[in-house]
C-alpha positions as YAML, in Angstrom:
chain: A
units: angstrom
residues:
- id: 1
  name: MET
  ca: [97.93, 100.68, 77.64]
- id: 2
  name: VAL
  ca: [94.52, 101.20, 79.22]
- id: 3
  name: ASN
  ca: [91.67, 102.24, 76.96]
- id: 4
  name: LEU
  ca: [88.85, 104.41, 78.24]
- id: 5
  name: GLN
  ca: [86.38, 105.83, 75.79]
- id: 6
  name: CYS
  ca: [87.59, 109.36, 76.40]
- id: 7
  name: ASN
  ca: [91.28, 108.62, 76.64]
- id: 8
  name: GLN
  ca: [94.08, 106.13, 76.32]
- id: 9
  name: ILE
  ca: [96.43, 105.87, 79.24]
- id: 10
  name: SER
  ca: [99.99, 104.54, 78.90]
- id: 11
  name: THR
  ca: [101.42, 102.30, 81.51]
- id: 12
  name: LYS
  ca: [103.74, 105.17, 82.57]
- id: 13
  name: GLU
  ca: [100.90, 107.58, 82.79]
- id: 14
  name: LEU
  ca: [98.85, 104.96, 84.82]
- id: 15
  name: ILE
  ca: [101.81, 104.54, 87.28]
- id: 16
  name: LYS
  ca: [102.24, 108.31, 87.52]
- id: 17
  name: CYS
  ca: [98.51, 108.81, 88.16]
- id: 18
  name: VAL
  ca: [98.07, 105.96, 90.64]
- id: 19
  name: PHE
  ca: [100.96, 107.05, 92.81]
- id: 20
  name: GLY
  ca: [100.58, 110.74, 92.23]
- id: 21
  name: LEU
  ca: [104.08, 111.09, 90.81]
- id: 22
  name: LYS
  ca: [105.68, 114.07, 89.10]
- id: 23
  name: LYS
  ca: [107.88, 113.68, 86.02]
- id: 24
  name: THR
  ca: [111.11, 113.36, 87.98]
- id: 25
  name: GLU
  ca: [109.70, 110.90, 90.41]
- id: 26
  name: LEU
  ca: [108.43, 108.70, 87.51]
- id: 27
  name: LYS
  ca: [111.94, 108.82, 85.92]
- id: 28
  name: ILE
  ca: [113.52, 107.64, 89.20]
- id: 29
  name: PHE
  ca: [110.83, 104.94, 89.60]
- id: 30
  name: LEU
  ca: [111.47, 103.63, 86.00]
- id: 31
  name: LEU
  ca: [115.26, 103.70, 86.53]
- id: 32
  name: LEU
  ca: [115.04, 101.86, 89.79]
- id: 33
  name: LEU
  ca: [112.63, 99.33, 88.28]
- id: 34
  name: LYS
  ca: [115.44, 98.36, 85.94]
- id: 35
  name: GLU
  ca: [118.27, 98.23, 88.55]
- id: 36
  name: LYS
  ca: [118.87, 94.85, 90.26]
- id: 37
  name: LYS
  ca: [121.12, 95.87, 93.24]
- id: 38
  name: GLY
  ca: [120.19, 99.45, 93.88]
- id: 39
  name: ILE
  ca: [121.81, 102.73, 93.00]
- id: 40
  name: SER
  ca: [123.14, 105.75, 94.84]
- id: 41
  name: GLY
  ca: [121.57, 109.13, 94.74]
- id: 42
  name: ASN
  ca: [124.62, 110.53, 92.83]
- id: 43
  name: ASN
  ca: [124.32, 107.86, 90.25]
- id: 44
  name: ILE
  ca: [120.62, 108.40, 89.85]
- id: 45
  name: ALA
  ca: [121.32, 112.11, 89.33]
- id: 46
  name: LYS
  ca: [123.91, 111.25, 86.63]
- id: 47
  name: GLU
  ca: [121.56, 108.80, 84.80]
- id: 48
  name: ILE
  ca: [118.62, 111.19, 84.85]
- id: 49
  name: LYS
  ca: [120.81, 114.22, 84.28]
- id: 50
  name: LEU
  ca: [119.39, 116.33, 87.03]
- id: 51
  name: ASP
  ca: [120.89, 118.08, 90.06]
- id: 52
  name: ARG
  ca: [121.42, 115.80, 93.08]
- id: 53
  name: THR
  ca: [119.28, 117.98, 95.31]
- id: 54
  name: THR
  ca: [116.37, 117.71, 92.97]
- id: 55
  name: ILE
  ca: [116.80, 113.97, 92.90]
- id: 56
  name: GLN
  ca: [117.03, 113.82, 96.68]
- id: 57
  name: LYS
  ca: [113.67, 115.65, 97.10]
- id: 58
  name: SER
  ca: [111.99, 113.24, 94.62]
- id: 59
  name: ILE
  ca: [113.53, 110.22, 96.43]
- id: 60
  name: THR
  ca: [112.26, 111.46, 99.76]
- id: 61
  name: LEU
  ca: [108.73, 111.57, 98.31]
- id: 62
  name: LEU
  ca: [109.12, 108.08, 96.83]
- id: 63
  name: LEU
  ca: [110.35, 106.80, 100.18]
- id: 64
  name: ASP
  ca: [107.38, 108.45, 101.94]
- id: 65
  name: LYS
  ca: [105.02, 106.64, 99.58]
- id: 66
  name: LYS
  ca: [106.93, 103.35, 100.23]
- id: 67
  name: ILE
  ca: [107.64, 102.98, 96.55]
- id: 68
  name: VAL
  ca: [111.40, 103.10, 97.13]
- id: 69
  name: LEU
  ca: [113.52, 101.48, 99.74]
- id: 70
  name: ARG
  ca: [116.80, 102.85, 101.14]
- id: 71
  name: ARG
  ca: [119.69, 100.88, 102.67]
- id: 72
  name: GLN
  ca: [122.92, 102.07, 104.13]
- id: 73
  name: ILE
  ca: [126.28, 100.81, 102.84]
- id: 74
  name: ASN
  ca: [129.16, 101.22, 105.26]
- id: 75
  name: LEU
  ca: [132.34, 102.24, 103.57]
- id: 76
  name: ASN
  ca: [135.74, 100.65, 104.50]
- id: 77
  name: THR
  ca: [137.25, 104.07, 104.68]
- id: 78
  name: GLY
  ca: [134.65, 105.26, 107.16]
- id: 79
  name: GLY
  ca: [131.30, 106.83, 106.51]
- id: 80
  name: TYR
  ca: [128.48, 105.45, 104.55]
- id: 81
  name: ASN
  ca: [126.49, 105.74, 101.37]
- id: 82
  name: PHE
  ca: [122.80, 105.24, 100.71]
- id: 83
  name: VAL
  ca: [121.61, 102.94, 98.06]
- id: 84
  name: TYR
  ca: [118.07, 103.10, 96.67]
- id: 85
  name: SER
  ca: [116.03, 100.31, 95.19]
- id: 86
  name: ILE
  ca: [112.41, 99.76, 94.20]
- id: 87
  name: ASN
  ca: [110.19, 98.14, 96.74]
- id: 88
  name: GLU
  ca: [109.32, 94.55, 96.08]
- id: 89
  name: LYS
  ca: [107.32, 94.36, 92.88]
- id: 90
  name: GLU
  ca: [104.67, 92.23, 94.49]
- id: 91
  name: LYS
  ca: [104.08, 94.94, 97.07]
- id: 92
  name: LEU
  ca: [103.89, 97.58, 94.44]
- id: 93
  name: GLN
  ca: [101.38, 95.55, 92.48]
- id: 94
  name: GLU
  ca: [99.24, 95.22, 95.54]
- id: 95
  name: MET
  ca: [99.51, 98.95, 96.36]
- id: 96
  name: ILE
  ca: [98.41, 99.75, 92.73]
- id: 97
  name: LYS
  ca: [95.52, 97.24, 92.84]
- id: 98
  name: LYS
  ca: [94.27, 98.73, 96.12]
- id: 99
  name: ILE
  ca: [94.40, 102.32, 94.81]
- id: 100
  name: ILE
  ca: [92.54, 101.28, 91.61]
- id: 101
  name: GLU
  ca: [90.03, 99.38, 93.68]
- id: 102
  name: ASP
  ca: [89.41, 102.33, 95.95]
- id: 103
  name: TRP
  ca: [88.94, 104.53, 92.83]
- id: 104
  name: LYS
  ca: [86.51, 102.07, 91.45]
- id: 105
  name: ILE
  ca: [84.42, 102.12, 94.60]
- id: 106
  name: VAL
  ca: [84.30, 105.96, 94.56]
- id: 107
  name: ALA
  ca: [83.44, 105.98, 90.84]
- id: 108
  name: GLU
  ca: [80.62, 103.44, 91.32]
- id: 109
  name: LYS
  ca: [79.16, 105.55, 94.12]
- id: 110
  name: GLN
  ca: [79.27, 108.69, 92.06]
- id: 111
  name: LEU
  ca: [77.55, 106.87, 89.15]
- id: 112
  name: GLU
  ca: [74.82, 105.63, 91.53]
- id: 113
  name: ASN
  ca: [74.28, 109.24, 92.77]
- id: 114
  name: ILE
  ca: [74.01, 110.50, 89.11]
- id: 115
  name: PHE
  ca: [71.31, 107.96, 88.18]
- id: 116
  name: GLU
  ca: [69.32, 108.30, 91.45]
- id: 117
  name: ASN
  ca: [68.46, 111.95, 90.84]
...
């Protein structure tokens, strides 16, 4: 939990805010964070109890933000299945630190402007 004088921010809210996630994207993120080997879109939909199409849209956004990784599993019967997993935790931590550092720089500049006038 992060404490600011005006608000307390839970870890979930911090992740949601830092990455600009919506509620479904956060649920997928938290589910994948617990998964060790990855999970299919269908299984994500079952776990979160949402339509697969909704899940797929959220996964696409998470892939675009490089939060989630996708790998293809070829099936013995032909065809393939995609399995999703969280990006390396160290990379995610670095991404979060960079976003927070960028925010800090902007906040400091705004404070300087307030007190210069």
